[in-house]
C-alpha positions, 0 to 999 in steps of 0.5 A, spaced: 570 156 499 564 156 504 563 163 507 558 163 513 555 159 519 557 152 518 558 147 524 564 143 526 563 135 527 566 135 534 567 141 540 567 141 546 566 146 552 571 151 554 570 158 557 574 164 559 574 162 566 577 155 564 583 161 561 584 163 568 585 156 571 590 154 565 594 161 567 594 159 574 597 152 571 603 155 569 605 159 574 604 152 578 605 146 574 606 140 578 601 142 583 595 143 577 598 136 574 597 132 581 591 135 582 588 133 575 590 126 577 588 126 583 581 126 582 581 123 576 583 118 581 577 118 586 572 119 580 574 114 576 575 109 582 582 107 580 589 106 584 593 109 580 593 114 574 598 119 570 597 124 566 601 126 560 602 130 553 596 127 548 592 121 549 596 117 543 602 119 548 598 114 553 598 109 549 604 109 547 607 109 553 603 104 555 605 100 551 612 100 551 611 099 558 608 093 557 614 090 555 618 091 560 612 086 563 612 080 557 616 078 551 610 078 547 610 082 541 604 083 537 598 087 539 591 086 537 587 092 534 580 093 531 581 093 524 577 099 523 579 105 528 583 110 530 590 110 526 593 113 531 592 107 534 595 103 529 600 108 529 602 106 536 603 100 536 607 101 530 613 107 534 613 102 540 616 097 535 611 093 536 606 088 531 599 090 529 595 084 529 588 086 526 580 083 528 575 085 524 568 088 527 561 087 528 558 093 523 553 094 528 558 096 535 564 096 531 568 093 536 571 086 535 567 080 532 566 077 537 569 070 533 573 072 530 577 075 536 580 068 539 583 066 533 586 073 532 589 072 539 595 068 540 601 065 544 605 071 542 600 077 544 602 081 549 595 085 549 589 087 546 585 094 544 579 094 545 576 102 544 569 105 545 569 108 538 565 115 538 563 113 545 559 106 543 561 101 549 564 094 548 563 088 550 569 089 554 568 084 560 567 079 555 575 082 551 578 082 558 576 074 560 579 072 553 586 075 554 586 074 562 585 066 560 591 067 554 596 071 559 594 077 554 594 084 557 587 088 555 588 095 554 581 100 553 581 105 547 576 111 552 579 116 548 573 117 546 568 115 551 569 120 558 563 120 562 561 113 560 559 107 563 557 099 563 552 097 568 554 103 573 563 102 572 566 107 569 569 105 561 576 104 561 576 102 568 576 094 565 583 093 563 589 092 565 590 100 562 585 105 560 586 110 556 583 117 555 584 123 551 583 131 552 585 133 544 581 138 541 573 136 540 574 131 545 568 130 551 572 134 556 578 138 552 584 142 553 587 142 546 591 137 548 592 132 553 591 125 555 591 120 561 594 113 563 590 110 568 590 101 572 589 098 578 595 094 577 601 096 580 605 093 576 604 096 570 603 103 573 610 102 576 611 101 569 608 107 565 611 111 571 618 109 570 617 110 562 613 118 565 619 120 569 623 121 564 619 125 560 620 133 559 614 138 561 613 144 555 618 150 557 613 157 559 614 160 552 610 154 549 605 153 555 604 161 553 603 159 545 598 153 547 594 158 551 594 162 545 593 156 540 587 156 545 583 162 545 583 161 537 580 155 538 575 158 543 573 164 538 574 159 532 570 154 534 564 157 533 558 156 527 558 163 525 566 163 525 568 155 523 567 157 516 573 160 516 580 155 519 575 149 515 577 153 509 584 153 509 588 147 508 594 147 512 591 146 518 588 139 515 581 140 519 577 133 517 582 129 515 586 124 518 593 121 517 597 116 520 601 119 525 609 119 522 612 120 529 609 121 537 611 126 541 611 124 548 611 130 554 609 130 561 602 134 561 603 142 561 600 147 568 597 150 563 593 144 560 592 141 567 590 148 569 584 147 564 582 141 566 581 143 573 574 143 572 572 137 568 567 134 573 562 140 570 564 141 564 563 133 562 556 133 567 554 139 562 557 136 555 555 129 557 547 132 558 547 137 551 550 130 548 545 125 550 539 130 549 542 130 541 543 124 540 536 122 543 533 127 538 536 122 532 534 117 535 527 119 535 527 122 528 531 117 524 528 111 528 534 109 531 537 102 534 540 103 541 539 107 548 541 115 548 548 115 551 553 122 550 556 119 543 562 124 541 560 123 534 552 120 532 555 113 528 550 111 521 553 106 517 549 107 510 545 102 505 551 104 500 557 108 498 553 113 494 548 114 499 552 116 505 557 120 500 551 124 498 548 125 505 555 128 506 556 133 500 549 136 503 549 136 510 557 137 511 556 144 513 552 142 519 557 138 521 556 131 518 563 127 516 565 121 514 570 119 520 576 114 518 576 114 511 579 106 510 580 100 514 587 100 517 589 095 512 589 100 507 593 106 511 600 105 505 604 107 511 604 100 515 599 097 508 604 091 507 604 088 514 597 085 512 599 080 505 592 084 502 588 080 508 580 081 507 577 084 513 570 086 510 566 089 514 571 094 517 571 096 509 564 097 509 563 101 515 569 105 512 565 107 505 559 108 509 560 111 515 556 118 517 557 121 523 552 126 526 555 132 530 553 131 538 556 137 541 552 144 545 553 148 539 547 144 535 541 149 534 534 146 533 534 147 526 541 145 525 538 138 529 532 139 524 536 140 518 540 134 519 535 129 521 531 132 515 537 131 510 539 124 513 531 121 512 531 124 505 537 120 502 536 113 506 529 113 503 532 114 496 
């Protein structure tokens, strides 16, 4: 167990005034949730927004809603993505269909995607992994030509834009997350957005059946949020990181997905999300710009949630991680979706070589506001030295 200054792989701004707003949300939960939904709708320029208890709950709700609009049952997802995406598909009673990725962008392999979409495809879930924009306009055209829906997984990309348009607003539905370590956090929360009246009606009908967390649960969330604020600091993060039962830094397939309405407390925490997002994105862009210069990385400086780098070999990746993990450097998702034990049998041993290569070689560098200049230099030195080995 390491004792001492330790950087979290991901962190988001949260201050005491946000806690005060959260407490106010407990007193007026409907007003707090309505204000949050209205604000997101206006700022994203969409017609409908529905807040729920988590990003994965939002995706589950959306997939269940789309089933009422089409008899199709296949869902195309990237072969390397968040395990919760595959979990939502399975728990919605649908069949995940994998498509290999482009290892440079983590988006779909553009040559493989047309073959993956068939007459049985209900929807394609395009992700903006780590905040890296996907080619959603191209994917949307392909989906609509073939009668499939496009769902954008923008859980890691709030505040990002493509051609001046907010990420998450290109698809038939977009999913955002406000979980721990996202661009803006309330501990756990999600949002479904859409410009489609039919999709909004189907999602809204299911959302109306969800229960709201009771006041006692919101008080417990208050306590957990305060602890998160305190122990996310680098001077204290070593303590929760050393407690295995917390599962920090581990990736697991969800055995179940609990869907509730967004609580008044969590909606209140998000009252000043615009200002927090602006501050967060400025900090993240500055960090990414530094690493891009120090490590001679390609691509533009964007507010990545974490900065992904594919190492030359798995051995080099592992050596960097062993030396740099205390600085918040992490290895992300451990396997392709096809290797998840709970659902491996569904893919008949199909090879997804790019997804496997990325899973074996990917490192992600932290970009959050807690990084000091000294941290940045240390991370760059470790990555530069080992990449040259």
